[in-house]
BALOBA-1460 file (C-alpha; in Angstrom, 3 decimals):
// residues 189
<rec num="1" residu="m" x="-95.131" y="50.443" z="29.756"/>
<rec num="2" residu="e" x="-95.321" y="52.817" z="32.517"/>
<rec num="3" residu="n" x="-92.600" y="55.313" z="30.728"/>
<rec num="4" residu="k" x="-94.487" y="55.741" z="27.593"/>
<rec num="5" residu="l" x="-97.107" y="57.368" z="29.683"/>
<rec num="6" residu="k" x="-94.918" y="59.924" z="31.849"/>
<rec num="7" residu="q" x="-94.455" y="63.269" z="30.567"/>
<rec num="8" residu="e" x="-90.737" y="64.119" z="29.530"/>
<rec num="9" residu="s" x="-89.574" y="67.689" z="31.379"/>
<rec num="10" residu="s" x="-90.153" y="70.680" z="29.451"/>
<rec num="11" residu="h" x="-89.686" y="74.297" z="29.847"/>
<rec num="12" residu="c" x="-92.994" y="75.677" z="28.006"/>
<rec num="13" residu="l" x="-96.165" y="76.660" z="30.031"/>
<rec num="14" residu="k" x="-98.736" y="73.549" z="29.200"/>
<rec num="15" residu="v" x="-102.345" y="74.266" z="29.059"/>
<rec num="16" residu="v" x="-105.262" y="71.864" z="28.606"/>
<rec num="17" residu="m" x="-108.589" y="71.729" z="26.429"/>
<rec num="18" residu="f" x="-110.763" y="69.707" z="28.212"/>
<rec num="19" residu="g" x="-114.679" y="68.871" z="28.573"/>
<rec num="20" residu="p" x="-117.350" y="66.725" z="26.334"/>
<rec num="21" residu="e" x="-116.750" y="65.876" z="22.360"/>
<rec num="22" residu="s" x="-117.990" y="69.029" z="20.477"/>
<rec num="23" residu="s" x="-117.289" y="71.474" z="22.818"/>
<rec num="24" residu="g" x="-115.346" y="73.607" z="20.807"/>
<rec num="25" residu="k" x="-111.691" y="72.136" z="22.004"/>
<rec num="26" residu="t" x="-110.107" y="71.638" z="18.898"/>
<rec num="27" residu="t" x="-111.354" y="74.970" z="17.398"/>
<rec num="28" residu="l" x="-110.031" y="77.112" z="20.527"/>
<rec num="29" residu="s" x="-106.689" y="75.238" z="20.611"/>
<rec num="30" residu="k" x="-105.636" y="76.024" z="16.938"/>
<rec num="31" residu="q" x="-106.796" y="79.373" z="17.665"/>
<rec num="32" residu="l" x="-104.484" y="79.715" z="20.740"/>
<rec num="33" residu="a" x="-101.557" y="78.013" z="18.685"/>
<rec num="34" residu="r" x="-102.079" y="80.573" z="16.510"/>
<rec num="35" residu="h" x="-102.467" y="83.782" z="18.768"/>
<rec num="36" residu="y" x="-99.009" y="82.738" z="20.525"/>
<rec num="37" residu="n" x="-97.545" y="81.307" z="17.258"/>
<rec num="38" residu="s" x="-97.047" y="78.365" z="19.272"/>
<rec num="39" residu="i" x="-97.794" y="74.697" z="18.686"/>
<rec num="40" residu="c" x="-100.826" y="72.670" z="18.965"/>
<rec num="41" residu="v" x="-100.929" y="68.986" z="20.243"/>
<rec num="42" residu="p" x="-104.000" y="67.295" z="18.354"/>
<rec num="43" residu="e" x="-106.190" y="64.455" z="19.996"/>
<rec num="44" residu="y" x="-104.643" y="61.586" z="19.380"/>
<rec num="45" residu="a" x="-107.698" y="59.447" z="19.873"/>
<rec num="46" residu="r" x="-109.675" y="61.077" z="17.095"/>
<rec num="47" residu="e" x="-106.606" y="60.110" z="14.550"/>
<rec num="48" residu="y" x="-106.750" y="56.328" z="16.076"/>
<rec num="49" residu="l" x="-110.342" y="55.914" z="16.205"/>
<rec num="50" residu="q" x="-110.910" y="57.294" z="12.916"/>
<rec num="51" residu="l" x="-108.365" y="54.537" z="11.322"/>
<rec num="52" residu="k" x="-109.911" y="51.911" z="13.219"/>
<rec num="53" residu="w" x="-113.658" y="52.633" z="12.023"/>
<rec num="54" residu="n" x="-112.690" y="53.668" z="8.321"/>
<rec num="55" residu="n" x="-110.812" y="50.303" z="8.415"/>
<rec num="56" residu="e" x="-112.815" y="48.017" z="10.527"/>
<rec num="57" residu="r" x="-116.160" y="49.943" z="11.400"/>
<rec num="58" residu="k" x="-115.931" y="49.360" z="14.833"/>
<rec num="59" residu="t" x="-116.019" y="52.209" z="17.768"/>
<rec num="60" residu="c" x="-113.773" y="52.777" z="20.748"/>
<rec num="61" residu="e" x="-113.329" y="49.564" z="22.753"/>
<rec num="62" residu="p" x="-111.549" y="49.069" z="26.461"/>
<rec num="63" residu="q" x="-108.553" y="47.846" z="24.549"/>
<rec num="64" residu="d" x="-108.026" y="51.136" z="22.684"/>
<rec num="65" residu="l" x="-107.261" y="53.155" z="25.646"/>
<rec num="66" residu="l" x="-103.752" y="52.462" z="26.520"/>
<rec num="67" residu="p" x="-102.812" y="52.900" z="23.090"/>
<rec num="68" residu="i" x="-104.853" y="56.116" z="22.617"/>
<rec num="69" residu="a" x="-102.608" y="57.551" z="25.970"/>
<rec num="70" residu="i" x="-99.613" y="56.292" z="24.802"/>
<rec num="71" residu="g" x="-99.864" y="58.058" z="21.446"/>
<rec num="72" residu="q" x="-101.362" y="61.263" z="23.362"/>
<rec num="73" residu="i" x="-98.422" y="61.393" z="25.449"/>
<rec num="74" residu="k" x="-95.924" y="60.487" z="22.687"/>
<rec num="75" residu="s" x="-97.061" y="63.281" z="20.690"/>
<rec num="76" residu="e" x="-96.929" y="65.961" z="23.597"/>
<rec num="77" residu="n" x="-93.724" y="64.804" z="24.589"/>
<rec num="78" residu="q" x="-92.118" y="65.499" z="21.069"/>
<rec num="79" residu="l" x="-94.158" y="68.995" z="20.786"/>
<rec num="80" residu="a" x="-93.102" y="70.219" z="23.676"/>
<rec num="81" residu="g" x="-89.772" y="70.201" z="22.888"/>
<rec num="82" residu="k" x="-90.036" y="72.258" z="20.145"/>
<rec num="83" residu="t" x="-91.780" y="75.699" z="21.939"/>
<rec num="84" residu="d" x="-90.316" y="77.601" z="25.022"/>
<rec num="85" residu="s" x="-93.650" y="79.378" z="25.458"/>
<rec num="86" residu="v" x="-96.857" y="77.970" z="25.866"/>
<rec num="87" residu="l" x="-98.037" y="74.362" z="24.347"/>
<rec num="88" residu="i" x="-101.645" y="73.994" z="23.662"/>
<rec num="89" residu="c" x="-103.234" y="70.285" z="24.628"/>
<rec num="90" residu="d" x="-106.351" y="69.599" z="22.901"/>
<rec num="91" residu="t" x="-106.538" y="66.836" z="25.383"/>
<rec num="92" residu="d" x="-104.872" y="64.649" z="27.937"/>
<rec num="93" residu="l" x="-104.995" y="61.686" z="30.087"/>
<rec num="94" residu="l" x="-107.417" y="63.220" z="32.603"/>
<rec num="95" residu="e" x="-109.834" y="63.086" z="29.662"/>
<rec num="96" residu="t" x="-108.590" y="59.639" z="28.487"/>
<rec num="97" residu="k" x="-109.301" y="58.780" z="32.073"/>
<rec num="98" residu="v" x="-113.048" y="60.354" z="32.773"/>
<rec num="99" residu="y" x="-114.100" y="58.517" z="29.156"/>
<rec num="100" residu="s" x="-113.236" y="55.546" z="30.124"/>
<rec num="101" residu="e" x="-115.322" y="55.913" z="33.705"/>
<rec num="102" residu="t" x="-118.034" y="56.430" z="32.032"/>
<rec num="103" residu="y" x="-118.424" y="54.286" z="28.760"/>
<rec num="104" residu="y" x="-116.634" y="51.268" z="30.947"/>
<rec num="105" residu="s" x="-118.790" y="50.728" z="33.902"/>
<rec num="106" residu="n" x="-116.591" y="53.546" z="36.043"/>
<rec num="107" residu="t" x="-113.633" y="51.333" z="34.976"/>
<rec num="108" residu="c" x="-109.885" y="52.405" z="34.265"/>
<rec num="109" residu="d" x="-106.735" y="50.628" z="33.542"/>
<rec num="110" residu="p" x="-104.621" y="51.502" z="36.660"/>
<rec num="111" residu="i" x="-101.633" y="52.464" z="34.833"/>
<rec num="112" residu="l" x="-103.642" y="55.272" z="32.737"/>
<rec num="113" residu="e" x="-105.123" y="56.197" z="36.015"/>
<rec num="114" residu="k" x="-101.815" y="57.032" z="37.512"/>
<rec num="115" residu="y" x="-100.237" y="59.095" z="34.595"/>
<rec num="116" residu="a" x="-104.056" y="60.830" z="34.090"/>
<rec num="117" residu="i" x="-103.282" y="62.303" z="37.592"/>
<rec num="118" residu="e" x="-99.679" y="62.506" z="38.006"/>
<rec num="119" residu="n" x="-98.654" y="64.181" z="34.761"/>
<rec num="120" residu="k" x="-98.583" y="67.974" z="35.171"/>
<rec num="121" residu="y" x="-100.299" y="71.068" z="33.321"/>
<rec num="122" residu="d" x="-100.284" y="74.599" z="34.399"/>
<rec num="123" residu="l" x="-103.960" y="75.461" z="33.341"/>
<rec num="124" residu="y" x="-106.899" y="73.585" z="32.021"/>
<rec num="125" residu="f" x="-109.782" y="75.116" z="30.144"/>
<rec num="126" residu="l" x="-112.961" y="73.673" z="30.717"/>
<rec num="127" residu="t" x="-115.346" y="73.842" z="27.477"/>
<rec num="128" residu="y" x="-118.935" y="74.354" z="28.280"/>
<rec num="129" residu="i" x="-121.845" y="72.596" z="26.242"/>
<rec num="130" residu="d" x="-123.006" y="75.954" z="25.070"/>
<rec num="131" residu="t" x="-121.603" y="75.107" z="21.456"/>
<rec num="132" residu="p" x="-123.965" y="73.466" z="18.580"/>
<rec num="133" residu="w" x="-123.773" y="69.939" z="18.476"/>
<rec num="134" residu="e" x="-121.452" y="68.730" z="14.993"/>
<rec num="135" residu="a" x="-122.380" y="65.195" z="14.314"/>
<rec num="136" residu="d" x="-119.150" y="62.871" z="12.762"/>
<rec num="137" residu="d" x="-118.608" y="59.397" z="12.960"/>
<rec num="138" residu="l" x="-116.695" y="59.049" z="16.367"/>
<rec num="139" residu="r" x="-119.256" y="61.367" z="18.407"/>
<rec num="140" residu="d" x="-122.119" y="59.124" z="19.879"/>
<rec num="141" residu="r" x="-123.459" y="61.131" z="22.716"/>
<rec num="142" residu="p" x="-125.230" y="64.118" z="21.476"/>
<rec num="143" residu="n" x="-127.747" y="63.752" z="24.366"/>
<rec num="144" residu="e" x="-125.507" y="63.295" z="27.121"/>
<rec num="145" residu="r" x="-123.657" y="66.602" z="26.699"/>
<rec num="146" residu="l" x="-124.396" y="67.623" z="30.302"/>
<rec num="147" residu="v" x="-124.083" y="64.537" z="31.913"/>
<rec num="148" residu="m" x="-120.457" y="64.220" z="30.182"/>
<rec num="149" residu="f" x="-119.631" y="68.060" z="31.434"/>
<rec num="150" residu="k" x="-120.484" y="67.305" z="34.844"/>
<rec num="151" residu="a" x="-118.001" y="64.021" z="34.728"/>
<rec num="152" residu="f" x="-115.355" y="66.309" z="33.383"/>
<rec num="153" residu="e" x="-115.906" y="69.051" z="35.833"/>
<rec num="154" residu="a" x="-116.324" y="66.159" z="38.576"/>
<rec num="155" residu="a" x="-112.481" y="65.182" z="37.748"/>
<rec num="156" residu="l" x="-111.348" y="68.072" z="37.670"/>
<rec num="157" residu="i" x="-112.258" y="69.331" z="41.266"/>
<rec num="158" residu="k" x="-111.613" y="65.781" z="42.516"/>
<rec num="159" residu="y" x="-107.850" y="66.138" z="41.728"/>
<rec num="160" residu="k" x="-107.694" y="69.939" z="42.274"/>
<rec num="161" residu="k" x="-106.705" y="70.762" z="38.706"/>
<rec num="162" residu="s" x="-106.261" y="74.144" z="38.360"/>
<rec num="163" residu="y" x="-109.354" y="75.218" z="35.481"/>
<rec num="164" residu="v" x="-111.317" y="77.889" z="33.895"/>
<rec num="165" residu="l" x="-114.723" y="77.303" z="32.635"/>
<rec num="166" residu="l" x="-115.003" y="78.620" z="29.283"/>
<rec num="167" residu="k" x="-118.510" y="79.545" z="27.751"/>
<rec num="168" residu="g" x="-119.969" y="81.878" z="25.421"/>
<rec num="169" residu="d" x="-118.857" y="82.346" z="21.682"/>
<rec num="170" residu="k" x="-115.992" y="81.455" z="20.169"/>
<rec num="171" residu="k" x="-114.337" y="85.033" z="20.503"/>
<rec num="172" residu="k" x="-115.771" y="85.346" z="24.035"/>
<rec num="173" residu="r" x="-113.929" y="81.868" z="25.013"/>
<rec num="174" residu="l" x="-110.695" y="83.179" z="22.866"/>
<rec num="175" residu="d" x="-110.624" y="86.639" z="24.872"/>
<rec num="176" residu="t" x="-110.839" y="84.987" z="28.339"/>
<rec num="177" residu="a" x="-108.505" y="81.837" z="27.472"/>
<rec num="178" residu="i" x="-105.857" y="84.328" z="26.117"/>
<rec num="179" residu="k" x="-106.352" y="86.583" z="28.999"/>
<rec num="180" residu="y" x="-105.522" y="83.628" z="31.742"/>
<rec num="181" residu="i" x="-102.565" y="82.383" z="29.165"/>
<rec num="182" residu="d" x="-101.017" y="85.614" z="29.289"/>
<rec num="183" residu="k" x="-101.220" y="86.185" z="33.400"/>
<rec num="184" residu="l" x="-99.477" y="82.756" z="33.371"/>
<rec num="185" residu="l" x="-96.643" y="84.177" z="31.234"/>
<rec num="186" residu="k" x="-96.365" y="86.867" z="32.870"/>
<rec num="187" residu="e" x="-95.994" y="85.186" z="36.248"/>
<rec num="188" residu="r" x="-93.116" y="83.247" z="34.490"/>
<rec num="189" residu="m" x="-90.989" y="86.264" z="34.007"/>
């Protein structure tokens, strides 16, 4: 089980979009992948939970978190081998850990927690909640966006993850993210 949650080594720069639901992570992930002519790792939980909702009309339950985490890392590991530049991750296991703790009485599976903390990324982009809420089948906390944002920020601080706060419209967020990614790419040369 543990090997299924471990990152494989890669030569690319890895950045993560991190933050509450409906805060612009997916939009920005796709924009950045296009800008760098690179790859975006989609959020596996959306695919997994949408299928569950369509088939059973059930939302996420604690037993879904490990399969979601395994699917996320599997996708990341596969796609990391396809680029030497920058890999844009629409989420990571630390985000799954934050959701686990906020939705399920401050609990998280110990194996998930271990790899959420151990897996390494070069930079996190914390997306603020100044984007309009967009409802869908899976989003369920429109009135708790600030609470969720604070939980995400607290996790980055607690685990000493390097991050940049992204606020403003799509262009401002994209320009800020590009500035920081370009700086990291330049440092790698």
